[in-house]
Residue frames relative to the residue before (quaternion, step in Angstrom):
aa qw qx qy qz dx dy dz
X 1.0000 0.0000 0.0000 0.0000 0.00 0.00 0.00
X 0.6610 0.5220 -0.3121 0.4394 3.53 1.16 -0.45
X 0.6172 -0.5378 0.4234 0.3880 3.54 -1.33 -0.03
X 0.0893 0.8161 -0.5624 0.0984 3.55 -0.36 1.20
X 0.6190 0.5533 -0.3521 0.4321 3.56 1.14 -0.51
X 0.4476 -0.7012 0.4777 0.2823 3.62 -0.84 0.91
X 0.5968 -0.5538 0.4376 0.3816 3.52 -1.25 0.44
X 0.6409 -0.5636 0.3582 0.3785 3.55 -1.19 0.52
X 0.7598 0.2479 -0.1635 0.5783 3.57 1.14 -0.51
X 0.5020 -0.6806 0.4425 0.2983 3.53 -0.90 0.90
X 0.0421 0.7854 -0.6168 0.0299 3.54 -1.13 0.63
X 0.1278 -0.8134 0.5661 0.0381 3.56 -0.43 1.20
X 0.2606 0.7678 -0.5384 0.2297 3.52 0.01 1.28
X 0.1777 -0.7906 0.5781 0.0954 3.51 -1.17 0.44
X 0.7759 -0.3443 0.2364 0.4728 3.56 -1.28 -0.13
X 0.6122 0.5665 -0.3679 0.4111 3.58 1.05 -0.72
X 0.6664 0.4867 -0.3082 0.4733 3.57 1.02 -0.82
X 0.6684 0.5211 -0.3116 0.4297 3.57 0.86 -0.97
X 0.7444 0.3736 -0.2138 0.5105 3.55 0.96 -0.81
X 0.4923 0.7210 -0.3901 0.2926 3.56 1.31 -0.01
X 0.8066 -0.3756 0.2095 0.4056 3.47 -1.41 -0.02
X 0.6265 0.5716 -0.3610 0.3878 3.59 0.92 -0.85
X 0.7204 0.4276 -0.2618 0.4792 3.54 0.79 -0.99
X 0.6346 0.5398 -0.3491 0.4291 3.57 0.96 -0.79
X 0.6500 0.5049 -0.3211 0.4684 3.58 0.97 -0.81
X 0.6376 0.5351 -0.3321 0.4437 3.58 1.00 -0.80
X 0.6982 0.4621 -0.2887 0.4644 3.55 0.85 -0.90
X 0.6370 0.5240 -0.3420 0.4503 3.57 1.00 -0.71
X 0.6714 0.4690 -0.2994 0.4896 3.59 1.07 -0.64
X 0.4459 -0.6810 0.4606 0.3541 3.55 1.24 -0.34
X 0.5317 0.6294 -0.4081 0.3932 3.58 1.25 0.17
X 0.0575 -0.8379 0.5427 0.0112 3.56 0.46 1.18
X 0.5613 0.6126 -0.3855 0.4012 3.58 1.14 -0.55
X 0.6057 0.5768 -0.3504 0.4215 3.58 1.12 -0.61
X 0.5551 0.6278 -0.3873 0.3843 3.56 1.19 -0.43
X 0.5475 0.6173 -0.4056 0.3932 3.59 1.12 -0.53
X 0.6744 0.4692 -0.2887 0.4915 3.55 1.02 -0.78
X 0.6483 0.5293 -0.3191 0.4446 3.57 0.97 -0.85
X 0.7720 0.3706 -0.1675 0.4884 3.58 1.03 -0.86
X 0.2994 0.7867 -0.5029 0.1965 3.58 1.21 0.21
X 0.8335 0.1582 -0.1507 0.5075 3.55 -0.78 1.10
X 0.4531 0.7031 -0.4522 0.3096 3.60 1.23 0.00
X 0.4526 -0.6637 0.5248 0.2816 3.54 -1.22 0.55
X 0.7443 -0.4486 0.2738 0.4120 3.54 -1.32 0.35
X 0.6525 0.5163 -0.3601 0.4219 3.69 0.79 -0.77
X 0.6537 0.5023 -0.3250 0.4634 3.60 0.98 -0.78
X 0.6449 0.5145 -0.3253 0.4621 3.57 1.01 -0.80
X 0.6445 0.5116 -0.3283 0.4638 3.59 0.98 -0.79
X 0.6420 0.4997 -0.3346 0.4755 3.59 1.00 -0.71
X 0.6146 0.5424 -0.3444 0.4577 3.57 1.07 -0.71
X 0.6382 0.5211 -0.3248 0.4644 3.58 0.98 -0.85
X 0.6549 0.5076 -0.3186 0.4604 3.59 0.91 -0.87
X 0.6560 0.5063 -0.3155 0.4625 3.58 1.00 -0.77
X 0.6179 0.5342 -0.3420 0.4645 3.59 1.03 -0.77
X 0.6765 0.4896 -0.2910 0.4669 3.56 0.88 -0.95
X 0.6353 0.5152 -0.3327 0.4693 3.58 1.04 -0.69
X 0.6630 0.5165 -0.3017 0.4501 3.56 0.97 -0.88
X 0.7474 0.4086 -0.2224 0.4743 3.55 0.88 -0.98
X 0.1172 -0.8117 0.5589 0.1227 3.55 0.97 -0.82
X 0.7404 -0.3500 0.2877 0.4966 3.56 -0.80 -1.00
X 0.4523 0.7088 -0.4368 0.3196 3.56 1.24 0.33
X 0.8630 -0.0475 -0.0067 0.5030 3.54 -0.28 1.25
X 0.6024 -0.5799 0.4344 0.3349 3.52 -1.40 0.15
X 0.2575 -0.7497 0.5880 0.1607 3.54 -1.19 0.64
X 0.3936 0.7687 -0.4553 0.2166 3.58 1.26 -0.14
X 0.6657 0.5067 -0.3140 0.4489 3.58 0.85 -0.91
X 0.6656 0.4975 -0.2989 0.4692 3.56 0.95 -0.88
X 0.6447 0.5224 -0.3245 0.4539 3.58 1.00 -0.82
X 0.6323 0.5283 -0.3316 0.4595 3.60 0.98 -0.80
X 0.6571 0.4998 -0.3117 0.4704 3.56 0.99 -0.81
X 0.6560 0.5074 -0.3086 0.4659 3.58 0.95 -0.86
X 0.6605 0.5315 -0.3094 0.4308 3.60 0.97 -0.85
X 0.7307 0.3897 -0.2275 0.5124 3.59 1.18 -0.48
X 0.4305 0.7182 -0.4517 0.3080 3.58 1.26 0.10
X 0.5795 -0.5963 0.4327 0.3484 3.55 -1.19 0.50
X 0.6827 0.5006 -0.2895 0.4466 3.58 0.99 -0.83
X 0.4589 -0.6907 0.4758 0.2932 3.63 -0.78 0.90
X 0.5798 0.5879 -0.3794 0.4174 3.58 1.13 -0.58
X 0.6419 0.5198 -0.3182 0.4654 3.58 1.03 -0.78
X 0.6723 0.4861 -0.2957 0.4735 3.57 0.96 -0.88
X 0.6021 0.5488 -0.3443 0.4665 3.56 1.14 -0.65
X 0.6366 0.5128 -0.3197 0.4792 3.59 1.00 -0.80
X 0.6123 0.5573 -0.3505 0.4378 3.59 0.99 -0.79
X 0.6231 0.5403 -0.3396 0.4522 3.59 1.00 -0.80
X 0.6916 0.5000 -0.2804 0.4394 3.55 0.90 -0.91
X 0.7086 0.4599 -0.2519 0.4722 3.56 1.18 -0.51
X 0.4469 0.7448 -0.4295 0.2473 3.59 1.25 -0.30
X 0.6301 0.5613 -0.3568 0.4009 3.60 0.96 -0.75
X 0.6421 0.5514 -0.3236 0.4231 3.60 1.17 -0.46
X 0.7522 0.3800 -0.2357 0.4840 3.62 1.15 -0.26
X 0.4315 0.7326 -0.4555 0.2638 3.62 1.23 -0.06
X 0.6989 0.4617 -0.2910 0.4623 3.58 0.81 -0.92
X 0.6242 0.5492 -0.3384 0.4406 3.59 1.15 -0.54
X 0.7915 -0.0974 0.1037 0.5944 3.56 0.91 -0.90
X 0.2312 -0.8231 0.5061 0.1138 3.57 -0.03 1.31
X 0.6372 0.5446 -0.3335 0.4315 3.58 1.01 -0.80
X 0.6927 0.4609 -0.2810 0.4783 3.58 0.84 -0.94
X 0.6264 0.5328 -0.3419 0.4547 3.57 1.03 -0.73
X 0.6434 0.5206 -0.3189 0.4618 3.58 0.98 -0.85
X 0.6577 0.5030 -0.3094 0.4676 3.59 0.98 -0.82
X 0.6393 0.5126 -0.3211 0.4748 3.57 1.03 -0.75
X 0.6422 0.5189 -0.3206 0.4642 3.56 0.97 -0.84
X 0.6402 0.5203 -0.3163 0.4684 3.59 0.97 -0.86
X 0.6543 0.5216 -0.3031 0.4560 3.56 0.94 -0.93
X 0.7167 0.4523 -0.2542 0.4660 3.57 0.86 -0.96
X 0.6146 0.5490 -0.3442 0.4498 3.59 1.13 -0.61
X 0.7170 0.3994 -0.2337 0.5213 3.59 1.20 -0.53
X 0.3123 0.7957 -0.4775 0.2034 3.60 1.27 0.17
X 0.5485 -0.6330 0.4440 0.3184 3.57 -1.17 0.60
X 0.6768 0.4646 -0.2828 0.4961 3.59 1.20 -0.43
X 0.4622 -0.7220 0.4353 0.2748 3.59 -0.68 1.07
X 0.6374 0.5324 -0.3505 0.4329 3.61 1.01 -0.68
X 0.6204 0.5209 -0.3365 0.4801 3.58 1.11 -0.65
X 0.6433 0.5161 -0.3282 0.4605 3.60 0.95 -0.81
X 0.6317 0.5197 -0.3298 0.4712 3.58 1.00 -0.77
X 0.6647 0.4991 -0.2999 0.4681 3.56 0.94 -0.90
X 0.6266 0.5280 -0.3370 0.4638 3.59 1.06 -0.70
X 0.6355 0.5256 -0.3290 0.4601 3.59 1.00 -0.76
X 0.6551 0.4925 -0.3046 0.4854 3.55 1.01 -0.81
X 0.6297 0.5271 -0.3304 0.4652 3.58 1.05 -0.75
X 0.6262 0.5313 -0.3331 0.4632 3.59 1.03 -0.79
X 0.6505 0.5140 -0.3103 0.4652 3.57 1.02 -0.79
X 0.6468 0.5107 -0.3152 0.4705 3.57 1.00 -0.79
X 0.6504 0.5057 -0.3090 0.4751 3.57 0.98 -0.83
X 0.6374 0.5336 -0.3225 0.4528 3.57 1.01 -0.83
X 0.6713 0.5024 -0.2981 0.4562 3.57 0.99 -0.78
X 0.7404 0.4166 -0.2349 0.4723 3.59 1.04 -0.70
X 0.7843 0.1332 -0.0614 0.6027 3.60 1.17 -0.61
X 0.1105 -0.8860 0.4422 0.0847 3.51 0.82 1.11
X 0.7299 0.4546 -0.2777 0.4283 3.60 0.56 -1.09
X 0.6915 0.4822 -0.2909 0.4523 3.57 0.86 -0.91
X 0.6962 0.4602 -0.2789 0.4751 3.58 0.89 -0.89
X 0.5534 0.5975 -0.3881 0.4313 3.59 1.15 -0.54
X 0.6529 0.5094 -0.3104 0.4668 3.57 0.99 -0.84
X 0.6301 0.5251 -0.3299 0.4674 3.58 1.01 -0.77
X 0.6956 0.4765 -0.2781 0.4601 3.57 0.88 -0.94
X 0.5723 0.5628 -0.3862 0.4545 3.59 1.12 -0.48
X 0.6453 0.4903 -0.3176 0.4922 3.58 1.05 -0.71
X 0.6313 0.5449 -0.3295 0.4427 3.56 0.99 -0.82
X 0.6080 0.5878 -0.3523 0.4008 3.60 1.05 -0.74
X 0.7340 0.3702 -0.2249 0.5230 3.59 1.20 -0.45
X 0.3756 0.7617 -0.4600 0.2590 3.57 1.26 0.22
X 0.5560 -0.6247 0.4364 0.3319 3.58 -1.14 0.63
X 0.6703 0.4770 -0.2960 0.4854 3.59 1.15 -0.53
X 0.4370 -0.6946 0.5075 0.2627 3.58 -0.81 1.00
X 0.6153 0.5559 -0.3525 0.4338 3.59 1.06 -0.65
X 0.6504 0.4884 -0.3150 0.4891 3.58 1.03 -0.75
X 0.6324 0.5150 -0.3339 0.4725 3.59 1.00 -0.77
X 0.6350 0.5415 -0.3307 0.4407 3.59 0.99 -0.78
X 0.5515 0.6210 -0.3831 0.4042 3.57 1.16 -0.55
X 0.6129 0.5911 -0.3416 0.3979 3.59 1.11 -0.69
X 0.7099 0.4122 -0.2921 0.4907 3.67 0.69 -0.87
X 0.5909 0.5608 -0.3742 0.4430 3.60 1.09 -0.58
X 0.6827 0.4806 -0.2803 0.4736 3.56 0.91 -0.96
X 0.6493 0.5268 -0.3212 0.4446 3.58 0.95 -0.86
X 0.6435 0.5269 -0.3244 0.4506 3.56 0.98 -0.81
X 0.6670 0.4919 -0.3052 0.4690 3.58 0.97 -0.83
X 0.6517 0.5073 -0.3167 0.4665 3.58 0.98 -0.80
X 0.6309 0.5561 -0.3361 0.4240 3.59 1.05 -0.74
X 0.5744 0.6096 -0.3817 0.3909 3.59 1.13 -0.51
X 0.5632 0.5841 -0.3952 0.4307 3.59 1.20 -0.29
X 0.2253 -0.8062 0.4997 0.2227 3.58 1.25 -0.61
X 0.3187 0.7314 -0.5330 0.2817 3.57 1.08 0.65
X 0.4561 -0.7420 0.4208 0.2536 3.55 -0.51 1.21
X 0.6451 0.5350 -0.3341 0.4313 3.58 1.04 -0.68
X 0.6084 0.5505 -0.3580 0.4457 3.61 1.24 -0.22
X 0.5187 0.7092 -0.4044 0.2540 3.59 1.10 -0.68
X 0.7555 0.3981 -0.2404 0.4614 3.59 0.50 -1.12
X 0.6489 0.5035 -0.3513 0.4495 3.67 0.84 -0.73
X 0.6580 0.5019 -0.3217 0.4600 3.60 0.99 -0.76
X 0.6473 0.5083 -0.3228 0.4673 3.58 0.97 -0.79
X 0.6584 0.4884 -0.3031 0.4859 3.58 0.99 -0.80
X 0.5947 0.5689 -0.3570 0.4419 3.59 1.11 -0.63
X 0.7196 0.4555 -0.2451 0.4633 3.57 0.98 -0.87
X 0.5046 0.7044 -0.4062 0.2902 3.59 1.15 -0.56
X 0.6886 0.4860 -0.3243 0.4296 3.68 0.78 -0.81
X 0.6615 0.5171 -0.3033 0.4506 3.60 1.22 -0.36
X 0.4619 0.7274 -0.4284 0.2720 3.58 1.23 -0.26
X 0.7451 0.3702 -0.2247 0.5072 3.61 1.04 -0.63
X 0.4205 0.6998 -0.4628 0.3452 3.58 1.29 0.29
X 0.2325 -0.8258 0.5033 0.1027 3.59 -0.42 1.20
X 0.4613 0.6812 -0.4700 0.3197 3.60 1.15 -0.16
X 0.5001 -0.6858 0.4314 0.3059 3.63 -0.71 1.00
X 0.5994 0.5797 -0.3593 0.4190 3.57 1.07 -0.69
X 0.7082 0.4442 -0.2491 0.4889 3.55 1.03 -0.82
X 0.7194 0.4836 -0.2827 0.4107 3.57 0.67 -1.10
X 0.6312 0.5342 -0.3512 0.4392 3.61 1.02 -0.66
X 0.6939 0.4494 -0.2708 0.4932 3.57 1.15 -0.57
X 0.6681 0.5423 -0.2933 0.4165 3.57 1.19 -0.48
X 0.7802 0.3793 -0.2208 0.4458 3.59 0.31 -1.22
X 0.7784 0.3695 -0.2188 0.4579 3.61 0.47 -1.13
X 0.7815 0.3740 -0.1810 0.4653 3.58 0.95 -0.83
X 0.7549 0.3775 -0.2469 0.4761 3.62 0.40 -1.14
X 0.7273 0.3930 -0.2407 0.5086 3.58 0.92 -0.87
X 0.7691 0.4033 -0.2145 0.4470 3.58 0.60 -1.14
X 0.7712 0.3449 -0.1855 0.5018 3.56 0.95 -0.85
X 0.7403 0.4112 -0.2171 0.4855 3.56 1.23 -0.39
X 0.8275 0.2724 -0.1529 0.4666 3.56 0.12 -1.27
X 0.6386 0.5177 -0.3446 0.4532 3.61 0.99 -0.70
X 0.6582 0.4972 -0.2934 0.4832 3.55 1.16 -0.61
X 0.7233 0.4429 -0.2441 0.4701 3.58 0.93 -0.90
X 0.8015 0.1263 -0.0266 0.5839 3.56 1.02 -0.87
X 0.1038 -0.8689 0.4778 0.0774 3.61 0.63 1.09
X 0.6880 0.4847 -0.3053 0.4455 3.60 0.84 -0.86
X 0.6976 0.4660 -0.2760 0.4690 3.58 0.80 -1.02
X 0.6736 0.4987 -0.3045 0.4526 3.58 0.89 -0.92
X 0.6477 0.5102 -0.3328 0.4577 3.59 0.94 -0.81
X 0.6301 0.5404 -0.3336 0.4468 3.56 0.97 -0.81
X 0.6777 0.4761 -0.2918 0.4785 3.57 0.96 -0.86
X 0.6317 0.5348 -0.3369 0.4489 3.59 0.99 -0.76
X 0.6331 0.5136 -0.3252 0.4793 3.57 1.01 -0.79
X 0.6518 0.5164 -0.3103 0.4608 3.57 0.93 -0.88
X 0.6904 0.4783 -0.2767 0.4670 3.58 0.89 -0.94
X 0.6072 0.5939 -0.3530 0.3923 3.60 1.12 -0.60
X 0.5680 0.5850 -0.3883 0.4294 3.61 1.25 -0.10
X 0.4824 0.6649 -0.4338 0.3702 3.59 1.29 -0.12
X 0.3635 -0.6997 0.5600 0.2545 3.54 -1.28 0.38
X 0.4949 0.6742 -0.4247 0.3466 3.58 1.24 -0.30
X 0.4691 -0.7129 0.4460 0.2700 3.59 -0.70 1.07
X 0.6627 0.5036 -0.3253 0.4487 3.59 0.97 -0.76
X 0.6083 0.5344 -0.3535 0.4684 3.59 1.02 -0.71
X 0.6922 0.4753 -0.2824 0.4639 3.59 0.85 -0.96
X 0.5816 0.5580 -0.3676 0.4639 3.60 1.11 -0.60
X 0.6758 0.4927 -0.2931 0.4633 3.58 0.89 -0.93
X 0.6321 0.5219 -0.3395 0.4614 3.59 1.01 -0.74
X 0.6626 0.5028 -0.3060 0.4632 3.57 0.87 -0.96
X 0.7095 0.4646 -0.2721 0.4547 3.58 0.83 -0.97
X 0.5394 0.5972 -0.4100 0.4293 3.59 1.18 -0.35
X 0.6997 0.4530 -0.2645 0.4850 3.57 1.10 -0.68
X 0.5497 0.5619 -0.4141 0.4589 3.55 1.27 0.31
X 0.5992 0.6014 -0.3426 0.4024 3.58 1.27 -0.27
X 0.7354 -0.4459 0.2934 0.4174 3.54 -1.34 0.20
X 0.6079 0.5897 -0.3615 0.3899 3.59 1.05 -0.65
X 0.6306 0.5592 -0.3368 0.4198 3.60 1.07 -0.69
X 0.5658 0.6176 -0.3836 0.3889 3.60 1.14 -0.51
X 0.6544 0.5062 -0.3089 0.4693 3.58 1.21 -0.47
X 0.7802 0.2082 -0.1149 0.5786 3.59 1.26 -0.21
X 0.0226 0.8657 -0.4999 -0.0080 3.62 0.83 0.89
X 0.6823 0.4885 -0.3074 0.4487 3.61 0.88 -0.85
X 0.6413 0.5011 -0.3266 0.4806 3.58 1.02 -0.72
X 0.6307 0.5311 -0.3317 0.4585 3.56 1.01 -0.80
X 0.6603 0.5211 -0.3102 0.4429 3.57 0.93 -0.88
X 0.5765 0.5820 -0.3820 0.4278 3.60 1.06 -0.63
X 0.6897 0.4553 -0.2740 0.4919 3.58 0.93 -0.92
X 0.6714 0.5012 -0.3029 0.4541 3.59 0.90 -0.90
X 0.5835 0.5738 -0.3652 0.4437 3.58 1.11 -0.65
X 0.6622 0.4906 -0.2982 0.4815 3.56 0.98 -0.83
X 0.6941 0.4834 -0.2815 0.4533 3.58 0.85 -0.95
X 0.5869 0.6059 -0.3670 0.3920 3.59 1.13 -0.57
X 0.6173 0.5555 -0.3379 0.4428 3.59 1.23 -0.34
X 0.4993 0.6447 -0.4379 0.3786 3.58 1.25 -0.18
X 0.3869 -0.7657 0.4729 0.2011 3.58 -0.73 1.05
X 0.5666 0.6028 -0.3960 0.3985 3.59 1.18 -0.27
X 0.5175 -0.6799 0.4304 0.2910 3.56 -0.73 1.11
X 0.6156 0.5749 -0.3440 0.4150 3.57 0.98 -0.86
X 0.7042 0.4474 -0.2572 0.4876 3.58 1.03 -0.80
X 0.7369 0.4307 -0.2823 0.4380 3.60 0.65 -1.00
X 0.5873 0.5447 -0.3811 0.4617 3.60 1.15 -0.43
X 0.6159 0.5258 -0.3386 0.4792 3.59 1.11 -0.65
X 0.6241 0.5255 -0.3305 0.4745 3.58 1.06 -0.75
X 0.6509 0.5108 -0.3145 0.4652 3.59 0.93 -0.89
X 0.6416 0.5238 -0.3155 0.4630 3.57 0.99 -0.84
X 0.6593 0.5045 -0.3045 0.4670 3.55 0.95 -0.89
X 0.6578 0.5234 -0.3164 0.4397 3.58 0.96 -0.83
X 0.7108 0.4330 -0.3020 0.4649 3.61 0.80 -0.80
X 0.6262 0.5105 -0.3521 0.4726 3.60 1.10 -0.55
X 0.6345 0.4958 -0.3207 0.4987 3.56 1.06 -0.73
X 0.6395 0.5493 -0.3162 0.4351 3.57 1.07 -0.74
X 0.5906 0.5641 -0.3737 0.4397 3.58 1.13 -0.43
X 0.7123 0.4023 -0.2444 0.5207 3.56 1.22 -0.45
X 0.7902 0.1324 -0.0432 0.5969 3.57 1.07 -0.79
X 0.0779 -0.8755 0.4744 0.0477 3.54 0.69 1.15
X 0.6734 0.5158 -0.3208 0.4213 3.60 0.78 -0.95
X 0.6635 0.5094 -0.3021 0.4572 3.57 0.91 -0.96
X 0.6994 0.4729 -0.2721 0.4618 3.57 0.88 -0.95
X 0.6497 0.5149 -0.3308 0.4510 3.59 0.92 -0.81
X 0.6252 0.5320 -0.3426 0.4569 3.58 0.99 -0.73
X 0.6645 0.4957 -0.2998 0.4721 3.57 0.97 -0.86
X 0.6789 0.4921 -0.2998 0.4549 3.57 0.89 -0.90
X 0.5855 0.5680 -0.3707 0.4439 3.59 1.11 -0.57
X 0.6529 0.4905 -0.3068 0.4889 3.57 1.06 -0.73
X 0.6375 0.5317 -0.3284 0.4506 3.57 1.04 -0.77
X 0.6055 0.5754 -0.3550 0.4199 3.59 1.07 -0.67
X 0.6893 0.4625 -0.2632 0.4917 3.56 1.18 -0.59
X 0.6256 0.5280 -0.3162 0.4793 3.55 1.33 -0.16
X 0.3970 -0.7473 0.4732 0.2449 3.64 -0.50 1.07
X 0.6672 0.4950 -0.3050 0.4656 3.60 1.18 -0.42
X 0.7731 0.3279 -0.1673 0.5165 3.58 1.24 -0.30
X 0.4710 0.7246 -0.4410 0.2422 3.60 1.14 -0.33
X 0.6272 0.5403 -0.3405 0.4458 3.63 1.07 -0.68
X 0.6265 0.5183 -0.3334 0.4772 3.59 1.12 -0.64
X 0.6518 0.5200 -0.3093 0.4572 3.56 0.96 -0.87
X 0.6546 0.5102 -0.3215 0.4558 3.60 0.92 -0.87
X 0.6503 0.5192 -0.3194 0.4533 3.59 0.96 -0.84
X 0.6718 0.4929 -0.2945 0.4679 3.58 1.00 -0.83
X 0.6854 0.5114 -0.2902 0.4296 3.58 0.92 -0.92
X 0.5209 0.6381 -0.4146 0.3867 3.59 1.17 -0.32
X 0.7589 0.3729 -0.1846 0.5009 3.57 1.14 -0.63
X 0.6169 0.5387 -0.3535 0.4520 3.60 1.24 0.04
């Protein structure tokens, strides 16, 4: 989920450059737009350091909204990436404009900007939970899959706080996306936001919701449930996870039972003995033996 892919153009820079004179002069002049040229080709760590330096330079002196709007519409992806990092500073000033900027950046043509927008959404959710929750509920129904993907990204980041009062609202936030078949959305939802995020942060509440959702007949919903048990959170409850996967393994649709097999072998990498014992029983079951064979290929 993080930024790991290098920028299209190489850039060998370090903290000395980021904190150096060029950027400092730009921020002191208030010409944040000039940073796009200074940071051309920079990787995500350098851009994040630039954002921290901008915030340090400006502090609470004046509004950044106008500058952020200009950066968000700049041609250079580095400028738009910086805009994402600054969004939390303008939310209380103008929530409507901030929401529109977030939507714009979440749908950006550059993948690194979209990633940064997702992280910005998570930061906003953590600082202004109720208000940003409403914004993300609208995003969940957006026509752009990239904007919809912003929702599980933000929920996963908010879940890291492990604040118990966030559990149910976050799970309800993700519910409308469970039947979303777009690969961009589903890859971020089941295995990551649910399996790696909420199931880990809120095991009891998340498991309860997963069991409830598992009564659906929709193949995409069941895929997300199965893949949620492939994440790190399932390792803390392998036997409970297997109870749900055992039920889903009876689904005759390949899309669903292959997800179950994937979840079983990934869970087996963490709890091999428990999973192998279960799969041994499935091998003797004519309704499940194909699922067991698919899972055992990777164990």
